[in-house]
N, C-alpha and C positions, 0 to 999 in steps of 0.2 A: 796840240794834243799830247805833248810830252808830259804834261802834268796830270793826265787822266788817272794816274795811280792814286792821287789824292782822293778822288771820288771812290775808288775801289777800297782804299784803306778805311775810309769812313764807313762804307758799306760793310766791310769785314767786321769791324768792331761793333757795328750796330747789330748785325746778325749774331755775333758772339754774345752780346749783351742779352738779346732775346732768349737765346738758348740757355744761358746761365741762369737767368731769372726764372725761366720755366722749370729748370731742373731743381733750383732751390725751393720753389713753391710746391713742387711735387713732394719734397721732403717735409716741408713745414705744414702743408695742408691748406684747406680752403680758408680764405680770409675775405669774406664778402661784405662784412659790416665793420663799422668803427669799433664795436665791442670786440669782435673777433680779432681785429688788428691789434688792439690794446692787449688782449690775452696772448697773442702770438709774438708780441714785441720782443721779448727776450730771445726767442728763437730766431726772429728776423735779424736782430742786431748781431747775433753770434754766428750767422750763416756766412761762410766764406764765399760761397757761390753768389750770394746777393752782393757782397762787396766787390767781387770780381766783375759782376754784371754792371754795377754802378761805375766802376773804373772804365770798363769797356764803353759805356755810354759817353763818359767824359772824353775818352780818346776819339770816339766817333765824332763828337762835337768839334773837337780841335781840328781834325782832318776836314770836316765839313766846312768850317769857316775858311780854311785855307783853300779848299776847292772853289768856294763861292767867290773868292778873290780872283780866281782865274777864269771861271766859266759862268755863262748865263745860268740863272737858277732853273729855268725850264729845261735846259740841256742836262744839267747835273742831276736834277730831281728824277728825270726819266731813268737814269741809271740806278738811282737809289731805290726805285721801285723793284729792282731785282732782288731786294731784300725779301719781298714776299715769296719769290721763287726759291731762294736759298733756304729760308726758314722752313718753308713747307717741306722741301726735300730732306733737309737735315732732321726735321721733326719726325718724318717717316722712319728714318733709320735709327735715330737716337731714342725717341720716345714711342715708336711704333704707332704713331698717329695715322689715321686714314687719309689717303689721297683719293678723293672721289673723282668721277668723270668730269663733274662741273669744275672742280679745282684744276684739273689738267687743262681744260679749255681756258680757264682764267690765266693759268701760267703761260700757255701758248700765246694768248692775246698780249700779255705783258711783254713777253719776249719780242713779239712782232712790233709792238709799240716802241720798245727801246731801239730796235734796229732802225725803224723809221726816223726816230728823233736823232739818232746818232749820225744819220746821213744828211740831216738838214743843216 
C-alpha cells in the first residue's frame, strides 16, 4: 500500500482537469455541435485553462498507468471513483453548482463502496 499515492496523484490531476475544462468552457460558451466547435476553435486554442486541463489529463494518465502497474484495476478504479465526489464538492464551491439530496446519497454510496473495496 506504500504506492497508494500513485492512485491519488492520478485522481488529483483528473479532478483538476475536469475543473479547469469546466472553467474554460464557461468562458468560451456552449459548444454543442461541430459548427459551434469550428466557430469557437480560435477561442478554444487560445484558452490557457483548456491547455492546463489537457496537461492535467496527461499527468493523470501517467500516474494512472504507474498505479496500474502496482495495483489490481478493480482496487485502483474504486478509488478513482472518488473523482465524482471531489468534482461535485469542488463544483459546489467554485462554480456554485447545486448538490441535491440525490447527489448526496450517491456520494455517500461511493464513499461506502470505496471503503468496502479498500478493505478487500
